[in-house]
Structure formats: C-alpha cells, structure tokens
C-alpha positions in Angstrom: -4.3 -35.0 20.4 -2.2 -35.9 17.5 -3.7 -36.0 13.8 -5.1 -39.5 12.6 -6.5 -38.1 8.9 -8.0 -41.8 8.7 -10.4 -41.4 11.4 -10.5 -37.4 11.9 -8.2 -34.6 12.0 -7.8 -35.2 16.0 -8.4 -38.7 17.8 -11.8 -38.7 19.5 -12.8 -35.6 17.0 -15.6 -36.0 14.0 -14.7 -37.7 11.4 -13.3 -35.2 8.7 -12.2 -36.6 5.5 -9.3 -35.4 3.8 -10.8 -34.0 0.8 -12.9 -31.8 3.3 -9.6 -30.8 5.0 -8.6 -30.1 1.8 -10.9 -27.7 0.8 -10.9 -26.0 3.6 -7.4 -25.8 3.4 -7.9 -24.3 -0.4 -9.8 -21.6 1.4 -7.2 -20.4 3.9 -4.5 -20.2 1.0 -7.4 -18.3 -1.1 -8.6 -15.8 1.8 -4.6 -15.3 2.5 -4.3 -14.6 -1.3 -7.3 -11.5 -1.3 -5.3 -10.3 2.2 -2.7 -9.8 0.3 -4.2 -7.8 -2.6 -6.3 -6.0 0.4 -2.6 -4.8 2.1 -1.7 -3.9 -1.7 -5.1 -1.9 -2.6 -4.0 0.0 0.9 -0.5 0.7 -0.1 -1.7 1.8 -3.7 -4.4 4.3 -2.3 -1.6 6.3 0.0 0.9 6.3 -2.7 -2.0 8.0 -4.1 -3.0 10.0 -1.5 0.6 11.3 -1.0 0.9 12.0 -5.0 -2.1 13.8 -4.5 -0.8 16.0 -1.1 2.2 17.1 -2.8 0.6 17.8 -6.1 -2.0 20.1 -4.3 1.1 21.7 -1.9 2.6 22.7 -5.7 -0.7 24.0 -6.8 -1.0 26.4 -4.0 2.3 27.7 -4.9 1.4 28.3 -8.0 -1.5 29.8 -7.0 0.1 32.0 -4.5 2.3 33.3 -7.0 -0.1 34.5 -9.5 -2.0 35.6 -6.6 0.4 37.8 -5.0 3.6 38.0 -7.8 5.1 41.0 -5.6 5.3 38.8 -2.2 7.2 35.9 -4.6 11.0 36.6 -4.6 13.7 34.5 -6.3 17.3 34.6 -5.5 19.3 37.1 -7.4 21.1 35.7 -10.9 25.3 36.1 -9.7 27.2 37.3 -12.7 30.5 34.7 -12.7 33.2 36.9 -13.8 36.4 34.4 -14.9 38.9 34.8 -12.4 42.4 36.2 -14.2 
C-alpha cells in the first residue's frame, strides 16, 4: 500500500481529500493535547492528595498532644558550658 493523496490515502481505498486528512490530523492533535491536560490534572490531584495526607498527619499529632499532653515528651535541653 502506497500513499497517493491525489487518489486517496492508499491505493485501492475510498477517495479521501487532503482537506479531510488535515481536519482529522488537527482533531488528533487536539485529542493529544486533551490527554496531556488530563495527565497534568491527575498529577495535580495526586499532589493535592499527598499534601492533604501530610496535613492530616500533622493535625493528628497536634490533636494527640492536646488530648494526651503527658504522653508527648520533648527531649531535654542540654546546658552547653564552655570548655576551658
């Protein structure tokens, strides 16, 4: 099968104009752009979910410290004395 735009896309095929081919080509490019946008939206959504998960972890830590302050311990602060 060989390309022949004067008679059609391929020999022995239904005649197909170059204009129709260009229209379809533009539609394919448009659909490819939509797919890229969809992928970007999915990436953005996943980043938002990750941020939300991190925020929830931090909030849970804060809530636990408010509910059970005696269980949350901070490391002791060491006195730093100058060495003579």
